[in-house]
C-alpha positions in Angstrom: -26.3 -17.5 5.5 -25.7 -14.9 8.3 -22.7 -12.6 8.6 -20.8 -15.0 10.9 -21.4 -17.8 8.5 -20.2 -15.7 5.6 -17.0 -14.9 7.4 -16.4 -18.5 8.3 -16.9 -19.6 4.8 -14.7 -16.9 3.4 -11.9 -17.5 5.9 -11.6 -21.1 4.7 -11.5 -20.0 1.1 -8.9 -17.3 1.9 -6.6 -19.8 3.6 -6.5 -21.7 0.4 -5.6 -18.6 -1.6 -3.0 -17.6 0.9 -1.4 -21.0 0.7 -0.8 -20.4 -3.0 0.4 -16.8 -2.6 4.0 -15.8 -3.1 4.5 -14.8 0.5 7.2 -15.9 3.0 8.7 -19.3 1.9 7.0 -19.3 -1.5 8.5 -16.0 -2.4 11.9 -17.7 -2.0 11.2 -19.8 -5.1 10.8 -16.6 -7.2 14.1 -15.2 -5.9 15.9 -18.3 -7.2 14.7 -17.9 -10.7 17.2 -16.8 -13.3 15.1 -14.5 -15.6 11.9 -12.5 -15.8 10.6 -15.0 -18.3 10.9 -17.7 -15.6 9.1 -15.4 -13.1 6.3 -14.9 -15.7 5.8 -18.6 -16.3 5.8 -19.3 -12.6 3.2 -16.6 -11.8 1.0 -17.3 -14.8 1.5 -21.0 -15.7 0.1 -22.1 -19.1 -0.1 -18.6 -20.5 1.8 -17.7 -23.6 4.8 -15.4 -23.5 5.7 -13.2 -26.5 7.4 -10.2 -24.9 10.9 -9.0 -24.5 12.6 -9.0 -21.1 12.3 -5.2 -21.1 8.5 -5.3 -21.5 8.1 -8.1 -19.0 8.6 -5.9 -16.0 5.6 -3.7 -16.5 3.5 -6.7 -17.8 4.2 -8.9 -14.8 3.5 -6.1 -12.3 0.2 -5.0 -14.0 -1.0 -8.5 -14.7 -0.4 -9.7 -11.1 -2.1 -6.7 -9.6 -5.0 -7.2 -11.9 -5.2 -10.8 -10.7 -5.4 -9.6 -7.1 -8.0 -7.0 -8.0 -10.1 -9.7 -9.6 -9.8 -11.8 -6.4 -11.0 -8.8 -4.3 -14.0 -8.3 -6.5 -14.9 -12.0 -6.3 -14.7 -11.9 -2.6 -17.1 -9.0 -2.4 -19.5 -10.7 -4.7 -19.9 -13.5 -2.1 -21.8 -11.0 0.1 -25.4 -10.0 -0.8 -24.5 -6.7 0.9 -20.7 -6.3 1.1 -19.4 -4.7 4.3 -18.6 -0.9 3.7 -15.1 -1.5 5.2 -14.2 -3.9 2.4 -15.6 -1.7 -0.3 -13.6 1.2 1.1 -10.4 -0.9 1.2 -11.0 -1.4 -2.6 -11.0 2.4 -3.0 -7.2 2.3 -2.9 -7.4 1.4 -6.6 -9.7 4.3 -7.3 -7.5 6.7 -5.4 -4.7 5.7 -7.7 -6.9 6.3 -10.7 -7.7 9.8 -9.4 -4.0 10.6 -9.0 -3.3 9.4 -12.5 -6.2 11.6 -13.9 -5.0 14.7 -11.9 -1.4 14.2 -13.2 -2.7 13.9 -16.8 -4.8 17.1 -16.4 -1.8 19.0 -14.9 0.8 17.8 -17.4 -1.3 17.3 -20.5 0.3 13.9 -21.0 -1.8 10.9 -22.1 -3.6 9.0 -19.4 -2.2 5.5 -18.8 -4.2 2.4 -17.9 -6.6 2.7 -15.0 -7.9 0.1 -12.5 -11.5 -1.1 -13.2 -13.4 -1.8 -10.0 -16.5 -3.0 -11.7 -19.8 -1.9 -10.1 -17.9 -0.3 -7.2 -16.2 2.4 -9.3 -17.4 6.0 -9.2 -15.3 7.1 -12.2 -16.4 6.0 -15.7 -13.9 3.8 -17.5 -12.5 4.2 -20.1 -11.8 7.9 -19.6 -12.1 10.0 -22.7 -11.8 13.5 -21.1 -9.8 13.4 -17.8 -11.4 16.6 -16.4 -15.0 15.5 -17.2 -14.3 12.1 -15.8 -14.1 13.6 -12.3 -17.0 16.0 -12.6 -20.0 14.8 -10.7 -18.0 12.3 -8.7 -16.9 12.4 -5.0 -13.5 13.6 -6.3 -14.8 16.7 -8.2 -13.6 19.1 -5.6 -10.0 18.1 -6.3 -10.3 19.7 -9.8 -10.6 23.1 -8.2 -8.0 22.3 -5.6 -5.5 21.4 -8.4 -5.8 25.0 -9.8 -4.5 26.6 -6.6 -2.3 24.0 -4.9 0.8 21.9 -5.9 0.1 18.4 -7.0 1.8 16.8 -4.0 -0.5 18.7 -1.7 -3.6 17.7 -3.6 -2.5 14.1 -3.5 -1.8 14.3 0.3 -5.4 15.6 0.8 -6.7 12.8 -1.3 -4.8 10.2 0.8 -6.0 11.9 4.0 -9.6 11.7 3.0 -9.1 8.0 2.2 -7.7 7.3 5.7 -10.2 9.5 7.5 -13.0 7.5 5.8 -11.3 4.3 6.8 -11.2 5.5 10.4 -14.9 6.3 10.2 -15.7 2.8 8.8 -13.7 1.1 11.6 -15.4 3.3 14.3 -18.9 2.1 13.4 -17.9 -1.6 13.4 -19.3 -3.9 16.2 -17.2 -3.6 19.3 -15.3 -6.8 18.8 -14.3 -6.0 15.2 -13.3 -2.5 16.2 -11.2 -3.7 19.1 -9.2 -5.8 16.6 -8.8 -3.3 13.8 -8.5 0.1 15.4 -5.2 -0.6 17.2 -3.7 -1.9 14.0 -4.9 1.0 12.0 -3.5 3.5 14.6 -0.2 1.7 14.3 -0.3 2.0 10.5 -1.1 5.7 10.7 1.7 6.4 13.2 4.2 4.6 11.0 3.1 6.3 7.8 3.4 9.7 9.5 6.9 8.9 10.9 8.0 7.6 7.5 6.7 10.7 5.8 8.3 13.1 8.4 11.6 11.2 8.0 11.6 11.5 4.2 10.6 15.2 4.3 13.5 16.0 6.6 16.2 13.8 5.1 15.5 14.2 1.3 13.8 17.6 1.1 15.2 19.4 4.2 11.7 20.5 5.2 11.8 22.2 8.6 9.9 20.8 11.6 7.0 23.3 11.6 6.2 22.6 7.9 6.3 18.8 8.5 3.6 19.1 11.2 1.3 20.6 8.5 1.7 17.5 6.4 0.9 14.6 8.7 -2.2 12.4 8.4 -5.1 12.7 10.7 -3.4 14.7 13.4 -6.6 15.0 15.4 -6.6 11.2 15.7 -2.9 10.2 15.7 -0.4 11.9 17.8 3.3 11.6 16.8 4.4 15.1 17.6 6.8 14.1 20.4 8.4 11.4 18.2 8.8 13.8 15.3 10.3 16.5 17.6 12.7 13.9 18.9 13.7 13.0 15.4 14.5 16.7 14.6 16.9 16.8 17.5 19.0 14.1 15.9 21.9 15.2 13.6 21.7 13.9 10.1 25.5 13.4 9.9 25.7 11.2 13.0 23.9 8.0 12.3 24.8 6.2 15.5 22.7 8.6 17.6 19.6 7.6 15.7 19.7 4.0 17.1 18.3 5.2 20.4 15.3 6.9 18.8 12.0 5.1 19.3 11.8 4.5 15.5 15.5 4.0 15.0 14.8 0.5 13.6 13.5 2.2 10.4 17.0 3.4 9.4 20.4 1.8 8.8 23.7 3.2 9.9 26.5 2.6 7.4 30.0 1.3 8.2 31.1 4.9 8.0 28.6 5.9 10.7 26.3 7.7 8.2 22.5 7.7 8.3 20.8 5.6 5.5 17.0 6.0 5.6 16.4 4.2 2.3 15.3 0.9 3.9 12.6 2.7 6.0 9.9 2.4 3.4 10.3 -1.4 3.1 10.6 -1.8 6.9 7.3 -0.1 7.4 5.7 -2.3 4.7 7.1 -5.4 6.3 5.9 -4.4 9.8 2.4 -3.7 8.5 2.3 -7.0 6.7 3.2 -8.9 9.9 0.6 -6.9 11.8 -2.2 -7.7 9.4 -1.0 -11.3 8.9 -1.4 -11.9 12.6 -5.0 -10.6 12.5 -5.7 -12.9 9.6 -4.4 -16.0 11.3 -5.3 -15.3 14.9 -8.8 -13.7 14.4 -10.6 -16.2 12.2 -14.2 -15.8 11.2 -14.2 -12.0 11.6 -14.4 -9.1 9.2 -11.1 -8.0 10.5 -9.5 -11.2 9.2 -10.8 -10.6 5.7 -9.5 -7.1 5.8 -6.2 -8.5 7.0 -6.1 -10.7 3.9 -6.6 -7.7 1.6 -3.6 -6.1 3.3 -1.4 -9.2 3.0 -2.1 -9.4 -0.7 -1.1 -5.7 -1.1 2.3 -6.6 0.4 2.6 -9.6 -2.0 2.1 -7.3 -5.0 4.9 -5.1 -3.6 7.2 -8.1 -3.3 6.5 -9.0 -7.0 7.2 -5.4 -8.0 10.5 -5.3 -6.1 11.6 -8.6 -7.5 10.9 -7.8 -11.2 12.4 -4.3 -11.0 15.5 -5.7 -9.2 16.0 -8.5 -11.7 15.6 -6.1 -14.6 18.4 -3.8 -13.4 20.6 -6.7 -12.3 20.3 -6.6 -8.5 21.5 -9.8 -7.0 19.3 -12.4 -5.4 21.0 -11.8 -2.0 20.5 -8.0 -2.3 16.8 -8.4 -3.0 16.4 -10.9 -0.1 18.2 -8.5 2.2 15.9 -5.6 1.2 12.6 -7.5 1.7 13.6 -9.5 4.7 15.7 -7.2 6.8 13.9 -5.4 9.7 
């Protein structure tokens, strides 16, 4: 089967998976459930349940994400030679592993569960010695970096390397595939940079010059003018933010105050809609398969938000408002 045939075959399979996913209307069924036990039984029908409500939060989140990881791995196994783009998309799990290992090295705390990517992993699992686990891997240089930089800066560098490699993978795609994915990826990077700049300014009071040192792929993505415009807006006058290009990210309270808390979710929702459109409107392409991966990431985040919200007693309407409001 040639590449086009593989994409066509996979697209049909992925439509079936998507129909069973807890996205859009199907997520509403989870919102109406009365307990985490009910959520567990709905997500994992037929599986035994011998956990307290407290333990269910972490169990549901981990178990559902493992289910998605297994799906990704099965998709890759369909290809005799999986596309490098899809393998790199899977590296998101390994980046999370590396961050966990670096935190364990820095704090001395025990290492938690890691994500096993099977034959695509470059870090041996299980990890006995966190430092030795990274030696001889593509992430070995971060061990030295951790000795002279704060953890957040090392993690930022790790993320930037991931996104730069993704850019490179998209650049070498056939022209048609690149024309679909590159605009979407540019939009994603712009939104991530704007979100990061907003958080640094509002929560940490980082000045403009310092923020510009902490943006992703500045040689590829140019948001300087938008960040400068943001810094001209007063933090204590929320109404003025509504005319900013990215004013839709924030909420203005009834008292006229700026509330940036919804921004993270609004970026996630915007990216979900962007990659959802690619999945449904660009069938039989590699871009559509990548779009599916990104849709499932959003689904996992929905599940996380639901379980954590239910655990602390957030109402159904409040959770719905959070995940649906743009």
